[in-house]
N, C-alpha and C positions, 0 to 999 in steps of 0.2 A: 547388446545395447538396446535400450528402449527407443522406439520410434519417436518418442517425445524429447529425447536428448537433443540439446543444441548441437549443430554440426559445424565442422571446421573445413575451410578451404584455404589454399595459399595462392598468392600471385606467382605465376610461372615467370621467372626472370628470363624471358626469351628476347628481351631487348637489353642492350648494354647500358651501363650506368647504375644498375641496381634500382632500389625502390625509393631512394631519397636523392634530391637534387643537391648533393653536397660532395665536397672533396675529401670527406672522411674516408678512411679505408673501409671498403666493403668486400669481404671475402665471399663474393658472389660472382658467378660467371654466366654469361648468356649462351655459352656453347652447349652442344647437345650432350656431350659426356657428363658435364656437370648437371644438366637438367634431368638426364635419365637417373643418375644416382639420387638426386634430390627427390624425384617422384617415388623412388623406392624407400627412401628415408621417411618421407611424409606418410606413405601407406603404412609402414610399420609403426609410426608414431600415433596413428589414429585419425589422420585427416581423411575425410570422405571425398573431397573435391580439390581440383586444381584449376585455376583460371588462366588461360593463355591470353596474352595481350595482342591487340591489333595495331600495328604501326606501318605506315608506308614511307614516311620521311623522318629525318632526324629531328629531334626536339628535346630540350631540357636534358641533355646528356645522353640521350638514346641515339647514338650515332649509328649503331648497327641493330638490325631487327630480323629475327626469323619469323616467317609467316605462320600465322596462328593455327590454321587447320592442320598443316603439315606437321608442326611440332607436337600438336595435340595427339595425333595418331602415333607418333614416335614414342611419346610418354605412355600411351595406353599399351603399346606393344611391350614396354619394359615393366609393366605392373600387372597385377591380377585383380585387384578390387577397386582401385582408385577410379573415380569418374572425372574425366577432363572436360572442361567447358571451353569450347573454341569460340573466340570472339570473331564476329563477322560484321562487316560494314555494308549496309545496303548502298547500292551504287556500284562499287567494284564487283559485288556479288549480285547475281539474280537469285530469286527464290528457288528456281528449278535447279541451278547449279549447287546451291547450298544443300537443298533437300537430297540431291543425289549423292553428293560427297558424304554427308553425315549419315545417310542410310547405309551406305557401303561400310563406313567405319563402324557403325553400330553393329552390323552383321559380323564384322571381323573381330569385334572385341566383346561379344556377348552382352551388348546393351550397356556400354559404359561411356558413351559420348553425350554431351549436352551442348547447347549453343547460347552465346550471349550476343544479343542484337544491340549493336552500338550505333546510335543515331548520328553521332558525329558532332564535334564541337570545334575542330581545328580547321578554320577556313583555309589557311595556307596550305594544308595538306591536300584538301580537295582541289585547290587551284593547281597545285604541283602535278597531280596525277590526271588532270583534265576532267574532273567530275564536277557537275553543276553544284553550286552552293545554294541550297534551298533556304527559305525563311525558316526560323526556329520551329514553329508548329508544323510546317510542311514536312520537315525532317521526321517528326514523330508520326505524322499521318502516313508517310511512306513506310516507316518501320512497322506500324500497325498492320498495313496491308501486307508487308513482307511476312509477318508472323501468321496472319490469316492464311496466306498462300502456303507457307510451310505446313501448317496443320492440315490444310486440305489435301495437299499432295501426299502427306504421310499417312493419312487415314482413309482416303476415298479413292475409289476407281472412277474413271471418267470425270475427273475433277474439272470444273469450270469456274472461272472467277473473272469478274469484270470490274476492276477498280480504276482509279485515276492513274496509278503507277504501274500496275501489273495486270496482265490478262492471260487466262488459260482457257483452252477449249478442249474438253473431254480428254484430259491428260491422265494417264495411268502410270504410276511409278512402280516398277518391280525390280528387285525385291524391296519391300517396305522395311522400315526399321524393326528391330526385335522388340524394343521398348513399347509398352502399351500405356496410354493410347499413342504416345509419340515421345521422342527424346525431350527432356526438360528444356524449357525456354526461359532464359534469364534476360533481364534488361536493367539498365541503370538510369540515372537522371534524377534531379530534384525539382524540376519545374512543374507547374501545374499540368502541362501537356504530358510530361513523363509519368507523373503519378496517375493521371487519368487513363493513360494507355495501359499501365500495369493493372489497373482495376478492371480492365476489360479483357485483356488477352494473354498476359504473361503468367507463367507459373511462379517465377521468382522476380523480386525487385531488389536490386542493389542500391543502397544509398551510401553517400559519402560518410566519413566519420563525423560523429556528433556527440553531444552529451546525451545522457539517458533521457532527459526531459525532451530534448529536441528530436530524438529518434522516436519516442513515444508519440509525439504529435504527428509525425509522418506515418507511423504504423496505424494509428487510429484513423487518420484521414483516408489512407488507401483502403483499409479493410472495410470501412463504412461504405465507401463508394463501390467496392467490389461486391459487397452484400446486396446492394441495390441492383447490381448488374447480374446477380445470380452466379458470381464468379468467386474464386478463392485464390489468394496469392500469398506466397511465403516471402519473408523479408531477410535479406542479408545485409550486413553492415561492414564497411571497411574499417580496418584497424591496423596500425603499425605497432607491433609488439616488441617491447624491450623488457625482457624478463631477466632479472639478476638476483643474486642472493640477498642484496639489501636494496631498499628504496633509494638510498643515496647513490649507489652504483648505477642504477637504472637512469636516474635523472641526470647524472654526470654524462652518460652516453647521449641522452637527448640534447643536452646543452652543447656538447661537442659537435653533434650533427648540425645544429643550427649555426653555431659559430663558424663552421667551415662550409656553410652553404655557398653556392655559386650565385651571386646576386643577379648577374645578367640572365642566366638561365631561368632562375625563379621568377624574376619580373617579366621575362618574355612569355613564360608559360601563363603567369597570372593575367597578363594583358589579353592574350588570346582567349583564355577560358572565360574571363569576365565579359569580353566583347560578345562571345557566343550567348552567354546568359542574358545579357542586356537586351538582346533582340527578341526575347520572349515577351509575351503580352504583359506579364507582371513585372518585367524588367530585372529579373534575376534568375540565376541558374545554380548549378552545383557549388560554385565557388564565390557566390556573391558577397558573403560575409567573412571570407577567409583572409587572415592576416598574412604577412610575409612569412612568419614562422610556420603557419599552417600549410602554406604552399610548398614548403621544403619537402613535405611528403605529399605527392600531388593528388591524392584523393582524401585529403584532410584526415589522414590516419592518426595523427597525434591527438586530435580532438576526442577520440573515443577513450583515451586515457588507459590503455592497457600497458602501462608503464609502471614497473615496480617489482615487488617480490611475487613469486608464484601464487602465494595465498591472496595477495591484493588483486592480482589479475584474475584469478578464478572467481573471486567474489564479484568483481565488476562484470565479468562475463555472465554470471548467473543473474545479476541485476538487469542486464540487457535482455536476457531471456524472459524475465518477469514482465517486461513491457512489450513483448511480442516478437523479439528477434529470434529467427530460426537458424541463422548461420553467421559465423564470423569469418570474414575474408581477411586473411592476415598477410602482412608484409614483415620482413625481417632484414636486419643489417647483414648478417652472415648466415645465409639460409641453411646450409648443411648442419652446422653446429646448433643453431638456434631452433630449428624445427625439431631436431632430436631432443633438445633440452625441454622444449614446450611439451612434447609428447610424454616425456619422462617425469617432469616436475609439475606442470600446470594442469594438463588434461585429467590426470587422476583426481586432483582436487576439485575440478569442475564436476566430475561424475559423482564424487562424494557429496558435494553440496546439492546436486540435483536429487540424489536419493534422500537426503535429509529434508529437502523441501517437499518432496512427494510424500514422505512419511508424515510430515506435519499436516499435510492437507488431507491425506487419505491413509490412515494407519493400516487399514485392512489390506492395502494393495502391496505392502512391502513385508 
């Protein structure tokens, strides 16, 4: 596979309730046996990454949650090539604990762990676990220091750091991670603070689902700022995938998901999320413009419109790649069956379209 091919990740269903806030049947389980088998299916299907979720309290159907770093290690132990991205929340974790945990896992798995730094948006969760709730931009300042500390611990001996949130004095971590220069660092967010942080310190930036035009604007903004900072950042976009033999079948599934949505849970999530974004200086965050229907998939996955036939979905994925997307982070209704179907029906079409685009651009290279 070419290094330039778009990559695929899936959301690890390590919390109950699936990936939509709906009472529709979801043949998806949060238990470890289901997740081990899913990781193996995804690896065979051609997925490069899996992203574990971080939750400490119940919310919008997620009554039960497995801890992200622990389940990430379990999935790595069950696979051979898949890279698992463990979500970590500054506050409950310190950089030194995260650095030590992940370096050990990296050693045990031949360099297959990554980290997603979640700045936090759920005030009620912070209050429940006794963590201070910082102002919006302060949460991102803390996350940026967290990432700077991770990088320093992973790459330097006698590391010292004097920030507003974290301080280190001649600390040396041994052994360090196998990956060079360090495990990949992901982050999300759509606010100005989130995008600016990505343009300075993160390897990858996750954005919520959006139209091709909306995603292009974000990609252009982040990469222009990153260039000024002498930095480079790759882009991942969230998408809920409904691939069926006909477009009508796919849209019928979407309508059933929305029709069976849990209004109380959706509105509760929407209220929390929008309150968090409203505290940013620009007055909006990830879900500022999301409708009720959008919030049924809690990272705006329907907006990306990977809903239709395998050919339609493949064409839309290649259109995302054309505006600078490097990775599609996918959710599904019935993970085992649909991840396998995606690998068998959609992914080969994506690779074919990528080859055709490359041939049209540079005939001598193919």
